[in-house]
C-alpha positions, -999 to +999 in steps of 0.1 A: +000+000+000+009+036-004-006+068+009-026+086-018-033+119-001-039+137+031-070+159+034-083+187+056-113+210+056-108+247+051-132+276+050-123+287+014-106+259-006-101+280-037-084+309-019-064+284+002-052+265-029-043+298-046-021+307-016-004+273-015+003+275-052+017+311-050+037+306-019+046+270-013+053+258-049+023+235-049+004+227-081-034+221-084-038+187-101-075+182-097-105+203-088-141+198-078-172+220-081-192+239-055-201+237-027-172+214-018-147+232-041-121+204-036-086+210-047-059+184-049-024+199-046+008+182-055+042+191-041+073+198-062+080+160-064+045+152-076+044+124-051+028+141-022-009+151-026-030+173-003-067+176-006-083+208+007-121+211+006-152+224+023-180+200+030-210+219+044-221+187+062-194+192+089-177+222+106-143+234+097-119+225+126-106+253+148-071+253+133-061+287+148-066+272+183-051+238+176-016+234+190+009+228+161+022+197+179-012+181+174-011+186+136+011+204+111+022+202+075+060+202+072+079+215+042+116+208+035+133+240+025+169+251+019+167+284+038+144+284+068+148+321+077+143+334+042+113+311+036+099+321+069+102+358+061+087+353+027+056+334+040+050+360+068+051+387+041+025+366+022+001+364+051+013+335+073+017+342+110+046+331+131+042+305+158+079+300+165+108+318+148+136+301+129+159+282+151+181+252+155+176+219+173+201+198+192+206+176+162+214+205+139+180+207+121+168+242+114+130+248+119+103+273+122+065+270+128+039+293+111+002+292+104-012+297+069-037+326+066-065+301+076-047+291+108-034+257+097+001+250+111+030+248+087+065+238+097+096+247+078+125+224+082+160+221+069+173+187+081+210+183+091+206+148+079+179+144+052+151+120+058 
């Protein structure tokens, strides 16, 4: 077996997808029509797929008040401070500033404009 995608509800899937495409190098690979407005997004490898949607049958989770250690989406980047600054300028909010860990990884935690936690990581030893 292999994972096909990870999905989460958002208030505005179209605007959210546009932000991820513009700021996180994602690509929309499949769309759905209203009211769900599903968007499948692929990362730069084309192997990781995210689905964002809004199904009116259930409430959107309270991402802004969910601790990032409960759930977050991590992006491997080459320059954590520069990517952090660029995303904050694009509307993300800082949770924790860029910094290093005891094993040499560089990380930062942010929230996208809808409150979903995003981690930036530059691993000392790639996964």
